[in-house]
PyMOL Python script that loads the backbone (N, CA, C, O; Angstrom):
from pymol import cmd

cmd.read_pdbstr("""\
ATOM      1  N   MET A   1      23.848  13.900  86.501  1.00  0.00           N
ATOM      2  CA  MET A   1      22.374  12.315  87.227  1.00  0.00           C
ATOM      3  C   MET A   1      21.531  12.442  86.130  1.00  0.00           C
ATOM      4  O   MET A   1      21.174  13.617  86.057  1.00  0.00           O
ATOM      5  N   LYS A   2      21.127  11.870  85.383  1.00  0.00           N
ATOM      6  CA  LYS A   2      19.513  11.723  84.770  1.00  0.00           C
ATOM      7  C   LYS A   2      18.670  10.293  84.983  1.00  0.00           C
ATOM      8  O   LYS A   2      18.678   9.065  85.070  1.00  0.00           O
ATOM      9  N   LYS A   3      17.927  11.571  84.989  1.00  0.00           N
ATOM     10  CA  LYS A   3      16.548  10.825  85.824  1.00  0.00           C
ATOM     11  C   LYS A   3      15.613  10.817  85.171  1.00  0.00           C
ATOM     12  O   LYS A   3      15.481  11.881  84.567  1.00  0.00           O
ATOM     13  N   ILE A   4      14.458   9.731  84.883  1.00  0.00           N
ATOM     14  CA  ILE A   4      13.244   9.996  83.905  1.00  0.00           C
ATOM     15  C   ILE A   4      11.805   9.453  85.232  1.00  0.00           C
ATOM     16  O   ILE A   4      11.778   8.350  85.778  1.00  0.00           O
ATOM     17  N   ILE A   5      10.928  10.418  85.423  1.00  0.00           N
ATOM     18  CA  ILE A   5      10.065  11.077  86.383  1.00  0.00           C
ATOM     19  C   ILE A   5       8.597  10.944  85.823  1.00  0.00           C
ATOM     20  O   ILE A   5       8.109  11.706  84.989  1.00  0.00           O
ATOM     21  N   LYS A   6       7.904   9.763  86.456  1.00  0.00           N
ATOM     22  CA  LYS A   6       6.936   9.646  86.200  1.00  0.00           C
ATOM     23  C   LYS A   6       5.558  10.856  86.467  1.00  0.00           C
ATOM     24  O   LYS A   6       5.092  10.779  87.604  1.00  0.00           O
ATOM     25  N   LEU A   7       4.849  11.997  85.486  1.00  0.00           N
ATOM     26  CA  LEU A   7       4.164  13.062  86.133  1.00  0.00           C
ATOM     27  C   LEU A   7       2.845  12.295  85.750  1.00  0.00           C
ATOM     28  O   LEU A   7       2.463  11.907  84.645  1.00  0.00           O
ATOM     29  N   GLU A   8       2.316  12.201  86.876  1.00  0.00           N
ATOM     30  CA  GLU A   8       0.739  11.734  86.999  1.00  0.00           C
ATOM     31  C   GLU A   8      -0.436  12.734  86.907  1.00  0.00           C
ATOM     32  O   GLU A   8      -0.369  13.426  87.923  1.00  0.00           O
ATOM     33  N   ASP A   9      -0.954  12.925  86.530  1.00  0.00           N
ATOM     34  CA  ASP A   9      -2.206  14.062  86.194  1.00  0.00           C
ATOM     35  C   ASP A   9      -1.870  14.925  86.234  1.00  0.00           C
ATOM     36  O   ASP A   9      -2.275  15.795  87.005  1.00  0.00           O
ATOM     37  N   LEU A  10      -0.708  15.081  85.156  1.00  0.00           N
ATOM     38  CA  LEU A  10      -0.413  16.531  84.213  1.00  0.00           C
ATOM     39  C   LEU A  10      -1.699  16.622  83.058  1.00  0.00           C
ATOM     40  O   LEU A  10      -2.163  16.017  82.091  1.00  0.00           O
ATOM     41  N   ASP A  11      -1.918  17.892  83.941  1.00  0.00           N
ATOM     42  CA  ASP A  11      -3.280  18.002  82.738  1.00  0.00           C
ATOM     43  C   ASP A  11      -3.823  18.784  81.097  1.00  0.00           C
ATOM     44  O   ASP A  11      -4.768  18.688  80.314  1.00  0.00           O
ATOM     45  N   CYS A  12      -2.611  19.522  81.227  1.00  0.00           N
ATOM     46  CA  CYS A  12      -2.661  20.308  79.592  1.00  0.00           C
ATOM     47  C   CYS A  12      -0.723  20.674  79.359  1.00  0.00           C
ATOM     48  O   CYS A  12       0.272  20.685  80.084  1.00  0.00           O
ATOM     49  N   ALA A  13      -0.963  20.863  78.275  1.00  0.00           N
ATOM     50  CA  ALA A  13       0.336  20.811  77.210  1.00  0.00           C
ATOM     51  C   ALA A  13       0.641  21.699  77.799  1.00  0.00           C
ATOM     52  O   ALA A  13       1.728  21.444  78.318  1.00  0.00           O
ATOM     53  N   SER A  14       0.218  22.929  78.120  1.00  0.00           N
ATOM     54  CA  SER A  14       0.804  24.222  78.824  1.00  0.00           C
ATOM     55  C   SER A  14       1.318  24.283  79.998  1.00  0.00           C
ATOM     56  O   SER A  14       2.219  24.995  80.440  1.00  0.00           O
ATOM     57  N   CYS A  15       0.551  23.318  80.573  1.00  0.00           N
ATOM     58  CA  CYS A  15       0.970  22.956  82.454  1.00  0.00           C
ATOM     59  C   CYS A  15       2.940  22.460  82.299  1.00  0.00           C
ATOM     60  O   CYS A  15       3.888  22.929  82.928  1.00  0.00           O
ATOM     61  N   ALA A  16       2.929  21.526  81.366  1.00  0.00           N
ATOM     62  CA  ALA A  16       4.248  21.022  81.152  1.00  0.00           C
ATOM     63  C   ALA A  16       5.229  21.576  80.254  1.00  0.00           C
ATOM     64  O   ALA A  16       6.301  21.043  79.967  1.00  0.00           O
ATOM     65  N   SER A  17       4.720  22.868  79.756  1.00  0.00           N
ATOM     66  CA  SER A  17       5.714  24.318  78.921  1.00  0.00           C
ATOM     67  C   SER A  17       5.816  24.419  80.262  1.00  0.00           C
ATOM     68  O   SER A  17       6.858  24.047  80.803  1.00  0.00           O
ATOM     69  N   LYS A  18       4.564  25.033  81.153  1.00  0.00           N
ATOM     70  CA  LYS A  18       5.231  26.030  82.174  1.00  0.00           C
ATOM     71  C   LYS A  18       6.290  25.312  82.991  1.00  0.00           C
ATOM     72  O   LYS A  18       7.383  25.792  83.291  1.00  0.00           O
ATOM     73  N   ILE A  19       5.732  23.815  83.396  1.00  0.00           N
ATOM     74  CA  ILE A  19       7.340  23.090  84.435  1.00  0.00           C
ATOM     75  C   ILE A  19       8.322  23.238  83.825  1.00  0.00           C
ATOM     76  O   ILE A  19       9.339  23.533  84.453  1.00  0.00           O
ATOM     77  N   GLU A  20       8.363  23.133  82.808  1.00  0.00           N
ATOM     78  CA  GLU A  20       9.731  23.091  81.987  1.00  0.00           C
ATOM     79  C   GLU A  20      10.722  23.867  82.192  1.00  0.00           C
ATOM     80  O   GLU A  20      11.842  23.663  82.658  1.00  0.00           O
ATOM     81  N   ASN A  21       9.930  25.265  81.589  1.00  0.00           N
ATOM     82  CA  ASN A  21      10.482  26.239  81.566  1.00  0.00           C
ATOM     83  C   ASN A  21      10.650  26.591  83.715  1.00  0.00           C
ATOM     84  O   ASN A  21      11.806  26.953  83.933  1.00  0.00           O
ATOM     85  N   ALA A  22      10.121  26.558  84.549  1.00  0.00           N
ATOM     86  CA  ALA A  22      10.228  26.777  86.086  1.00  0.00           C
ATOM     87  C   ALA A  22      11.646  25.833  85.949  1.00  0.00           C
ATOM     88  O   ALA A  22      12.735  26.221  86.370  1.00  0.00           O
ATOM     89  N   VAL A  23      11.500  24.984  85.514  1.00  0.00           N
ATOM     90  CA  VAL A  23      12.633  24.202  86.082  1.00  0.00           C
ATOM     91  C   VAL A  23      14.140  24.109  85.655  1.00  0.00           C
ATOM     92  O   VAL A  23      15.076  23.776  86.382  1.00  0.00           O
ATOM     93  N   LYS A  24      14.198  24.527  84.123  1.00  0.00           N
ATOM     94  CA  LYS A  24      15.477  24.921  83.355  1.00  0.00           C
ATOM     95  C   LYS A  24      15.707  26.226  84.687  1.00  0.00           C
ATOM     96  O   LYS A  24      16.863  26.131  85.100  1.00  0.00           O
ATOM     97  N   LYS A  25      15.263  26.874  85.106  1.00  0.00           N
ATOM     98  CA  LYS A  25      15.689  28.235  86.224  1.00  0.00           C
ATOM     99  C   LYS A  25      16.246  27.761  87.604  1.00  0.00           C
ATOM    100  O   LYS A  25      16.669  28.624  88.374  1.00  0.00           O
ATOM    101  N   ILE A  26      16.271  26.546  87.940  1.00  0.00           N
ATOM    102  CA  ILE A  26      16.713  26.189  89.339  1.00  0.00           C
ATOM    103  C   ILE A  26      18.448  25.838  89.168  1.00  0.00           C
ATOM    104  O   ILE A  26      18.974  25.198  88.258  1.00  0.00           O
ATOM    105  N   ASP A  27      19.011  26.382  90.171  1.00  0.00           N
ATOM    106  CA  ASP A  27      20.548  25.817  89.995  1.00  0.00           C
ATOM    107  C   ASP A  27      20.883  24.790  90.045  1.00  0.00           C
ATOM    108  O   ASP A  27      20.486  24.009  90.911  1.00  0.00           O
ATOM    109  N   GLY A  28      21.928  24.413  88.893  1.00  0.00           N
ATOM    110  CA  GLY A  28      22.238  22.985  88.986  1.00  0.00           C
ATOM    111  C   GLY A  28      21.498  21.442  87.713  1.00  0.00           C
ATOM    112  O   GLY A  28      21.695  20.229  87.651  1.00  0.00           O
ATOM    113  N   VAL A  29      20.728  22.342  87.005  1.00  0.00           N
ATOM    114  CA  VAL A  29      19.683  21.884  86.647  1.00  0.00           C
ATOM    115  C   VAL A  29      20.509  21.881  85.144  1.00  0.00           C
ATOM    116  O   VAL A  29      20.841  23.008  84.778  1.00  0.00           O
ATOM    117  N   ASP A  30      20.745  21.165  84.562  1.00  0.00           N
ATOM    118  CA  ASP A  30      21.514  20.999  83.236  1.00  0.00           C
ATOM    119  C   ASP A  30      20.430  20.468  82.487  1.00  0.00           C
ATOM    120  O   ASP A  30      20.193  21.438  81.767  1.00  0.00           O
ATOM    121  N   PHE A  31      19.664  19.656  82.183  1.00  0.00           N
ATOM    122  CA  PHE A  31      18.440  19.833  81.088  1.00  0.00           C
ATOM    123  C   PHE A  31      17.523  19.506  81.765  1.00  0.00           C
ATOM    124  O   PHE A  31      17.564  19.179  82.952  1.00  0.00           O
ATOM    125  N   VAL A  32      16.309  19.584  80.841  1.00  0.00           N
ATOM    126  CA  VAL A  32      14.844  18.970  81.340  1.00  0.00           C
ATOM    127  C   VAL A  32      13.911  19.310  80.079  1.00  0.00           C
ATOM    128  O   VAL A  32      13.776  20.222  79.263  1.00  0.00           O
ATOM    129  N   SER A  33      13.237  17.833  80.433  1.00  0.00           N
ATOM    130  CA  SER A  33      12.456  18.276  79.007  1.00  0.00           C
ATOM    131  C   SER A  33      10.696  17.423  79.622  1.00  0.00           C
ATOM    132  O   SER A  33      10.874  16.316  80.129  1.00  0.00           O
ATOM    133  N   VAL A  34       9.647  17.762  79.584  1.00  0.00           N
ATOM    134  CA  VAL A  34       8.780  17.461  80.164  1.00  0.00           C
ATOM    135  C   VAL A  34       7.849  17.380  79.016  1.00  0.00           C
ATOM    136  O   VAL A  34       7.602  18.356  78.308  1.00  0.00           O
ATOM    137  N   ASN A  35       7.187  15.866  78.785  1.00  0.00           N
ATOM    138  CA  ASN A  35       6.698  15.473  77.291  1.00  0.00           C
ATOM    139  C   ASN A  35       5.361  15.651  77.503  1.00  0.00           C
ATOM    140  O   ASN A  35       5.654  15.766  78.693  1.00  0.00           O
ATOM    141  N   PHE A  36       3.672  15.841  77.491  1.00  0.00           N
ATOM    142  CA  PHE A  36       3.045  16.080  77.962  1.00  0.00           C
ATOM    143  C   PHE A  36       2.178  14.874  77.425  1.00  0.00           C
ATOM    144  O   PHE A  36       1.249  14.354  78.044  1.00  0.00           O
ATOM    145  N   MET A  37       2.783  14.394  75.754  1.00  0.00           N
ATOM    146  CA  MET A  37       1.683  13.091  75.235  1.00  0.00           C
ATOM    147  C   MET A  37       2.651  11.465  77.130  1.00  0.00           C
ATOM    148  O   MET A  37       2.091  10.612  77.819  1.00  0.00           O
ATOM    149  N   THR A  38       3.755  11.832  77.081  1.00  0.00           N
ATOM    150  CA  THR A  38       3.938  10.570  77.621  1.00  0.00           C
ATOM    151  C   THR A  38       3.689  10.251  79.058  1.00  0.00           C
ATOM    152  O   THR A  38       3.688   9.149  79.605  1.00  0.00           O
ATOM    153  N   GLN A  39       3.385  11.956  79.778  1.00  0.00           N
ATOM    154  CA  GLN A  39       3.849  12.591  80.714  1.00  0.00           C
ATOM    155  C   GLN A  39       5.147  11.630  82.043  1.00  0.00           C
ATOM    156  O   GLN A  39       5.067  11.188  83.189  1.00  0.00           O
ATOM    157  N   ASN A  40       6.119  11.723  81.053  1.00  0.00           N
ATOM    158  CA  ASN A  40       7.440  11.925  81.642  1.00  0.00           C
ATOM    159  C   ASN A  40       7.880  13.526  81.706  1.00  0.00           C
ATOM    160  O   ASN A  40       7.191  14.471  81.322  1.00  0.00           O
ATOM    161  N   MET A  41       9.100  13.579  82.246  1.00  0.00           N
ATOM    162  CA  MET A  41       9.806  14.436  82.770  1.00  0.00           C
ATOM    163  C   MET A  41      11.427  13.812  82.840  1.00  0.00           C
ATOM    164  O   MET A  41      11.845  12.942  83.603  1.00  0.00           O
ATOM    165  N   VAL A  42      12.093  14.478  81.903  1.00  0.00           N
ATOM    166  CA  VAL A  42      13.756  14.025  81.803  1.00  0.00           C
ATOM    167  C   VAL A  42      14.877  14.790  82.258  1.00  0.00           C
ATOM    168  O   VAL A  42      15.398  15.546  81.438  1.00  0.00           O
ATOM    169  N   LEU A  43      15.319  14.734  83.367  1.00  0.00           N
ATOM    170  CA  LEU A  43      15.921  16.110  84.063  1.00  0.00           C
ATOM    171  C   LEU A  43      17.362  15.031  84.541  1.00  0.00           C
ATOM    172  O   LEU A  43      17.575  13.924  85.037  1.00  0.00           O
ATOM    173  N   LYS A  44      18.115  16.243  83.992  1.00  0.00           N
ATOM    174  CA  LYS A  44      19.359  15.575  84.266  1.00  0.00           C
ATOM    175  C   LYS A  44      20.155  17.085  84.998  1.00  0.00           C
ATOM    176  O   LYS A  44      20.123  18.251  84.604  1.00  0.00           O
ATOM    177  N   ALA A  45      20.802  16.495  86.131  1.00  0.00           N
ATOM    178  CA  ALA A  45      21.510  17.614  86.954  1.00  0.00           C
ATOM    179  C   ALA A  45      22.264  16.897  87.610  1.00  0.00           C
ATOM    180  O   ALA A  45      22.296  15.671  87.717  1.00  0.00           O
ATOM    181  N   ASN A  46      23.172  18.053  88.266  1.00  0.00           N
ATOM    182  CA  ASN A  46      24.462  18.146  88.996  1.00  0.00           C
ATOM    183  C   ASN A  46      24.363  16.786  90.003  1.00  0.00           C
ATOM    184  O   ASN A  46      23.393  16.847  90.758  1.00  0.00           O
ATOM    185  N   ASP A  47      25.405  15.267  90.182  1.00  0.00           N
ATOM    186  CA  ASP A  47      24.938  14.558  90.501  1.00  0.00           C
ATOM    187  C   ASP A  47      25.178  14.773  92.499  1.00  0.00           C
ATOM    188  O   ASP A  47      24.504  14.046  93.228  1.00  0.00           O
ATOM    189  N   GLU A  48      26.326  15.973  93.234  1.00  0.00           N
ATOM    190  CA  GLU A  48      26.075  16.329  94.092  1.00  0.00           C
ATOM    191  C   GLU A  48      25.162  16.566  94.744  1.00  0.00           C
ATOM    192  O   GLU A  48      25.025  16.271  95.931  1.00  0.00           O
ATOM    193  N   GLN A  49      24.112  17.355  93.780  1.00  0.00           N
ATOM    194  CA  GLN A  49      22.975  18.348  94.668  1.00  0.00           C
ATOM    195  C   GLN A  49      22.008  17.324  93.902  1.00  0.00           C
ATOM    196  O   GLN A  49      20.999  18.001  94.102  1.00  0.00           O
ATOM    197  N   PHE A  50      21.793  16.838  93.583  1.00  0.00           N
ATOM    198  CA  PHE A  50      20.784  15.616  92.743  1.00  0.00           C
ATOM    199  C   PHE A  50      19.343  15.702  93.432  1.00  0.00           C
ATOM    200  O   PHE A  50      18.322  16.251  93.018  1.00  0.00           O
ATOM    201  N   ASP A  51      19.563  15.033  94.542  1.00  0.00           N
ATOM    202  CA  ASP A  51      18.567  15.054  96.281  1.00  0.00           C
ATOM    203  C   ASP A  51      18.055  16.980  96.070  1.00  0.00           C
ATOM    204  O   ASP A  51      17.099  17.335  95.380  1.00  0.00           O
ATOM    205  N   GLU A  52      18.638  17.591  96.568  1.00  0.00           N
ATOM    206  CA  GLU A  52      18.147  19.085  96.786  1.00  0.00           C
ATOM    207  C   GLU A  52      17.693  19.884  95.768  1.00  0.00           C
ATOM    208  O   GLU A  52      17.079  20.921  96.019  1.00  0.00           O
ATOM    209  N   ILE A  53      17.925  19.516  94.635  1.00  0.00           N
ATOM    210  CA  ILE A  53      17.570  19.861  93.264  1.00  0.00           C
ATOM    211  C   ILE A  53      16.412  19.361  93.072  1.00  0.00           C
ATOM    212  O   ILE A  53      15.416  20.073  92.948  1.00  0.00           O
ATOM    213  N   LEU A  54      16.385  18.163  93.024  1.00  0.00           N
ATOM    214  CA  LEU A  54      14.645  17.021  93.111  1.00  0.00           C
ATOM    215  C   LEU A  54      13.946  17.508  93.927  1.00  0.00           C
ATOM    216  O   LEU A  54      13.194  18.215  93.256  1.00  0.00           O
ATOM    217  N   LYS A  55      13.674  17.615  94.952  1.00  0.00           N
ATOM    218  CA  LYS A  55      12.660  18.619  96.397  1.00  0.00           C
ATOM    219  C   LYS A  55      12.623  19.813  95.292  1.00  0.00           C
ATOM    220  O   LYS A  55      11.541  19.818  94.705  1.00  0.00           O
ATOM    221  N   LYS A  56      13.381  20.668  94.921  1.00  0.00           N
ATOM    222  CA  LYS A  56      12.998  21.788  94.037  1.00  0.00           C
ATOM    223  C   LYS A  56      11.840  21.797  92.863  1.00  0.00           C
ATOM    224  O   LYS A  56      10.871  22.535  92.684  1.00  0.00           O
ATOM    225  N   VAL A  57      12.301  20.784  92.219  1.00  0.00           N
ATOM    226  CA  VAL A  57      11.693  20.615  91.115  1.00  0.00           C
ATOM    227  C   VAL A  57      10.043  19.949  91.387  1.00  0.00           C
ATOM    228  O   VAL A  57       9.064  20.117  90.660  1.00  0.00           O
ATOM    229  N   VAL A  58      10.112  19.266  92.497  1.00  0.00           N
ATOM    230  CA  VAL A  58       8.855  18.828  92.938  1.00  0.00           C
ATOM    231  C   VAL A  58       8.045  20.191  93.499  1.00  0.00           C
ATOM    232  O   VAL A  58       6.835  20.324  93.311  1.00  0.00           O
ATOM    233  N   LYS A  59       8.642  20.923  94.021  1.00  0.00           N
ATOM    234  CA  LYS A  59       8.092  22.211  94.957  1.00  0.00           C
ATOM    235  C   LYS A  59       7.630  23.188  93.824  1.00  0.00           C
ATOM    236  O   LYS A  59       6.575  23.817  93.910  1.00  0.00           O
ATOM    237  N   LYS A  60       8.265  23.255  93.028  1.00  0.00           N
ATOM    238  CA  LYS A  60       7.622  24.063  91.466  1.00  0.00           C
ATOM    239  C   LYS A  60       6.839  23.508  90.651  1.00  0.00           C
ATOM    240  O   LYS A  60       6.512  24.125  89.637  1.00  0.00           O
ATOM    241  N   CYS A  61       6.386  22.304  90.882  1.00  0.00           N
ATOM    242  CA  CYS A  61       5.489  21.532  89.800  1.00  0.00           C
ATOM    243  C   CYS A  61       4.399  21.604  90.765  1.00  0.00           C
ATOM    244  O   CYS A  61       3.230  21.592  90.381  1.00  0.00           O
ATOM    245  N   LYS A  62       4.752  21.688  92.136  1.00  0.00           N
ATOM    246  CA  LYS A  62       3.039  21.421  92.927  1.00  0.00           C
ATOM    247  C   LYS A  62       2.494  22.572  92.653  1.00  0.00           C
ATOM    248  O   LYS A  62       1.301  22.615  92.355  1.00  0.00           O
ATOM    249  N   HIS A  63       3.468  24.006  92.720  1.00  0.00           N
ATOM    250  CA  HIS A  63       3.358  24.981  92.731  1.00  0.00           C
ATOM    251  C   HIS A  63       2.396  25.389  91.021  1.00  0.00           C
ATOM    252  O   HIS A  63       1.268  25.882  90.985  1.00  0.00           O
ATOM    253  N   ILE A  64       2.963  25.135  90.193  1.00  0.00           N
ATOM    254  CA  ILE A  64       2.294  24.976  89.193  1.00  0.00           C
ATOM    255  C   ILE A  64       0.865  24.226  88.691  1.00  0.00           C
ATOM    256  O   ILE A  64      -0.052  24.684  88.009  1.00  0.00           O
ATOM    257  N   GLU A  65       1.025  23.011  89.242  1.00  0.00           N
ATOM    258  CA  GLU A  65       0.018  22.426  89.126  1.00  0.00           C
ATOM    259  C   GLU A  65       0.001  21.394  90.769  1.00  0.00           C
ATOM    260  O   GLU A  65       0.363  20.322  91.253  1.00  0.00           O
ATOM    261  N   PRO A  66      -0.438  22.188  90.957  1.00  0.00           N
ATOM    262  CA  PRO A  66      -1.037  20.675  92.082  1.00  0.00           C
ATOM    263  C   PRO A  66      -1.471  20.270  92.520  1.00  0.00           C
ATOM    264  O   PRO A  66      -1.540  20.129  93.741  1.00  0.00           O
ATOM    265  N   GLU A  67      -2.405  19.560  91.057  1.00  0.00           N
ATOM    266  CA  GLU A  67      -2.656  18.076  91.673  1.00  0.00           C
ATOM    267  C   GLU A  67      -1.840  16.712  90.498  1.00  0.00           C
ATOM    268  O   GLU A  67      -1.997  15.501  90.343  1.00  0.00           O
ATOM    269  N   CYS A  68      -0.907  17.846  89.853  1.00  0.00           N
ATOM    270  CA  CYS A  68      -0.036  16.805  89.957  1.00  0.00           C
ATOM    271  C   CYS A  68       1.472  16.230  90.435  1.00  0.00           C
ATOM    272  O   CYS A  68       2.405  16.985  90.710  1.00  0.00           O
ATOM    273  N   THR A  69       1.541  14.905  90.480  1.00  0.00           N
ATOM    274  CA  THR A  69       2.480  14.310  91.603  1.00  0.00           C
ATOM    275  C   THR A  69       3.522  13.515  90.554  1.00  0.00           C
ATOM    276  O   THR A  69       3.312  12.961  89.475  1.00  0.00           O
ATOM    277  N   LEU A  70       4.783  13.713  91.380  1.00  0.00           N
ATOM    278  CA  LEU A  70       5.617  13.182  90.768  1.00  0.00           C
ATOM    279  C   LEU A  70       6.033  11.928  90.985  1.00  0.00           C
ATOM    280  O   LEU A  70       6.601  11.703  92.054  1.00  0.00           O
ATOM    281  N   ILE A  71       5.826  10.753  89.939  1.00  0.00           N
ATOM    282  CA  ILE A  71       6.491   9.175  90.522  1.00  0.00           C
ATOM    283  C   ILE A  71       8.179   9.379  90.484  1.00  0.00           C
ATOM    284  O   ILE A  71       8.760   9.525  89.409  1.00  0.00           O
ATOM    285  N   LEU A  72       9.022   9.370  92.019  1.00  0.00           N
ATOM    286  CA  LEU A  72       9.712   8.822  92.117  1.00  0.00           C
ATOM    287  C   LEU A  72      10.850   8.132  91.731  1.00  0.00           C
ATOM    288  O   LEU A  72      11.426   7.395  92.531  1.00  0.00           O
TER     289      LEU A  72
END
""", "prot")
cmd.dss("prot")
cmd.show_as("cartoon", "prot")
cmd.util.cbc("prot")
cmd.orient("prot")
């Protein structure tokens, strides 16, 4: 499944890169791209585990950038 997720209050390109690198390491993630300029994350992951993977993505994002909100 592929989903585009809006990132609200993402502060800098460095944080976007950190989030992207952290999400890439989650099991089941096939592709992730975080674009600071558009404030979007493109996430492609295993269909059967997508909801569980999404929870892990939110947790990683909050750890790296606490002020950032993912609009699902």
